[in-house]
N, C-alpha and C positions, 0 to 999 in steps of 0.2 A: 882180756877182756874180750868182750862177745863179738866182736867186729862187725858192731850198729854203732850209729850215734843218731841223736837227738835231730830233729830236723830244723834245718836253719829259719827264718824269718821269709827267705828268699825261698826254700821249698814249702812252705804252708800259703805262700800266695799265690805258690804255681797252683797249690792243690786247691784253693779253695776257684780259682779262675778255671779251671777244669772244666771240659762242656758235660751236661750231662748222659748218658747212654740213654739210646731206647732200647726198651725191652718189648718184644712182640710177646702177648701170651695170646693161648688157645684155652679157650674154655667150656663145661657145658654147667647145666642148672636145669633141676625143676621146678617150676615156677610156681608152685599150688602154693605155696608158706610164705610168696615174697609180695610185696607191694611193687611190683616191678622192678627193673634194673636202676631208674634213677636214686640215690640218696637221700631222705627227706625225713626230717625230725622225727623222733619218736616212730618210727614206723622201719620195719628190716626188708630191709633192698639187700637186693646181689651185691650192687655196687658199695653197699657202707659195708658189707660181710668182707668185702674182696679188698678194699682198701683198709680196713682195721687188719687184718689179716695179714698184710704186707707191711702195712705199719709196724707189726710188732716184729715181725722176722728180720727186720731190716734195720729195727733198731734206730728208725724215723724219730727226728722232734720235733715234727710237722705229720697229718695225716700223708700218707703215700695218694698222689692224685690220678685216678683211671678215669682214660681214654676213651671210649667202646663204639662197636662198628653201628651198632643198629640199639637205641634204646628199648627194653620189652617192655610192654605193659602188664600188669598187676597179673596175676595167673598166667603167664606165657612164657614158655621154656625155649632152653636155647641148645643144640646139641654142637653145634660148630660156630658160637660167639668170639669176634677176635678182639683183644682191648691193647693199650700201650701205654706203657709209664717210661717217668725220665727218672733214672737214677741214677743217685752217685758213683762212678766206676769204684772206685775204692770197696763202695758197699757190696756192692757187684762181688767182686774178684773176692773179697771173703766172704762167699757165702759156705765155700765147702767144708769153708774150717779145715781140720787135719784131714782130711777125705781127699779123694785121689777123682769122687766129680767133677764135671764142668759144672759153673755154678746159675745154669738153666736148670738141669737135674736136682741139683741141690733144693735151688729155691722152690721148684714140684713139689721135693720129698716135701718140704718142712711147711711148706703150704699145707699139704695133704694132712698133716697133725695140729691143724690148727681149724680151718675152713670145717661150716658142720658139712653134712654127705650131702647136701642138696645143691652143693657148688662144688667143682673140679676143675682144677686147672692143671690140662692134659701136658701143654708145653712150654715152655719159654725160653725165649731166646734171641739174641741183638737184633734187632732191626735195620733193615737197608736203610742206606741213607734215602733220607725224603721220604719211609714211609710213615701216613698216619692211618692209623684205624678206620677212625670214620672216611677219613677224605682222601684217601688213597682205593675205596674201593669203587671197583667198577661195576658189582653188582648184588644183591643177597637174593637170599633163596630160601620160603618158607613150605612149610608142609601144615596142611591144615587137614583133621581126620573127621569124619563123620561116621556114624553106626545106626542105618536107620531103619524101619521097622523088618529089612529082608535082611539084616545082618546079624552075625552073631556079636552078642554081646560079650567082650572078654570085663571082666569089674576089674582082674589086674590090671588094666590099661584105663580106667574111668579117670584117670588123671590127666590124659592127654587123647581124649577121645571123645567127643560130644554126641549125646543118644538125642536123637529124634526119631521121633512116635511116628510121622508118616512115610513112605516109600518114597525113595525119588528118582526120577529116571536122570541118572548118569549122562546118559548119550545129550539131554536136550541139553542140561548143566555146562558139557564139555564145547556144546555149541557157541551157548551164550557168554559163555569166558572166555573164547577165544579172539569174539568180535569187540573184545576190548583192547585187543594190543596195540603196541605203537607207542610214539612219541606223541602225548595229549594229555590235558589240565583236567584232574582228577579229581576236582572240585566237588565232584559230586559224591564222592567217596573220602573225603576227608575233612578232621576237625579241623578248621584251619586257624592260623595265628596268625598272629598281624605281622605285614613285611614278608614271611614265609610263601613260597610258589610252593603250586598244586601242582606243577609240571613234571611229569616223571616221564617214564619210558620202560612199560610193561613188557617186559621180553616174552615171558611163557605165564599162561594162565590155562590150566589144565587139569582135566577129571577124570580119574581112573578106580575101579573098581576093583579090591583086592580080593584074593580068592577066599577069604572069610567074609566077603561081603561089604566089609568098610570101606567108604568114600575117602577117597584122595585127592585135594587139590593140591599141585605144584604150582606157586607163584613167586613169580624172579623177576626182579626189577634195575634197574641202577640205580635205584633209593625206595624209601616210601614216607609217607606224609602219615602223621597220627589217626590209628585205627585202620589205612587203606587196605589193608589186606585183609579182617575180618567183617569189612564194610562192602570188600567185593566178594567175600562168599554169601555173605548175606543180601547181597542184588540177585545174585543166582539159585538160591537154595529154591525162593517162590515161582522160579522155572522148572526149577525138578518135583515142585509138586504138581507142576500144573493150574497155579494159581497166576501164572504170568505166562505172557508170550517169549519168547526165544530173544526178541530182538527188544525186548523192551532195558535191560540194562544196559544198552548202547545207547537208547534214545536216552535215559536219565543221565549216561555220560557226556551226550551233545546240549542238555541244556546244565552242564558247569554249574550246578548250587547244590546245595544240600537239600536230600527231599525227604518227607516224614519215612517214604513208604520202603529206603532201606533199612533193614533190623544190622545194627552190628552182634556181629555174633559172638558166642561164650568166648573170651581166652585162652580155655585149657583146651583149648581144639589146636592150638597154633604152636607152631615150634618152627626158631630158626633155625634152620638145617647147615649151611654156606655160607661164608660171606670170600669175593673173589677179588683178588689184586692181578694190576699188569705186570708183565718185566717189572725187576728192579730198577732198570734205567727209565722207565714210564711214571716211577712212584711220587716224584716230586710234582710233576709237568701235571698229572691227575688230581694232584691234592688242592694245586693253584684254580684246575679249572671247574671243579666243584666248590670248592669254596666263592668261587663268584657266581654259581650258580645259585647255591642254597641259601649262601647267608642274605638278613636283610642291606638294604642301600641306604 
């Protein structure tokens, strides 16, 4: 005999009752050819591609559900996206096969052979207790790139940089942007959803001009509502053009209602760069607090 035996009914029962293993995925994607993150029937989405690839690699009978830190819109990119999946521990342990790789490294390698080239999973690892990719996050950091009339326009970066015909005053835009910081109601910059709050803490909104003349906005907040980043950028661009006063975006914000004066900027200039989480011991508590704030009552 080879020393193995058939599992008993009790063994099978214990395996069936085994808790799922939560795995953190760190990924990046070029959003150009995607209809956003969220899976939609008959449309190509990042979630759809990733779920299908995971389902294939793990040989799952059901589509693998992927929870993401921040849902990006159609055309928006990500370099620092984070997601989690809940997997069968046995399937996770089987990933290396006969190799001596860790399961996470094996999953990354196998996904790399299935996923299209505009999606890359960079790391996969068991998540700490209490981790939730969406609700445990303390902040998200985005960048927005604009090449105005004074910038060097690089056709190789046309998919992540918006070309603007008029010259922009970066100092005026920076001053206007910084006036919006703090814990505030951003209803004026959000596409509202029934029952969802528009109160956010904007931690950083600043502008700089790079050596090639491209203007870059850094936008950090505890969370963002739908179209918020592109609307914030759209509120300060008229200031940079000289068509609005530097205090106009703040006046719009204080009005706390959506206005037709705000232009939602094109999606391809936007990239999710980083998602920040607290120490492992604070992950579960952070998720509870965030759920209470974000979900409809």
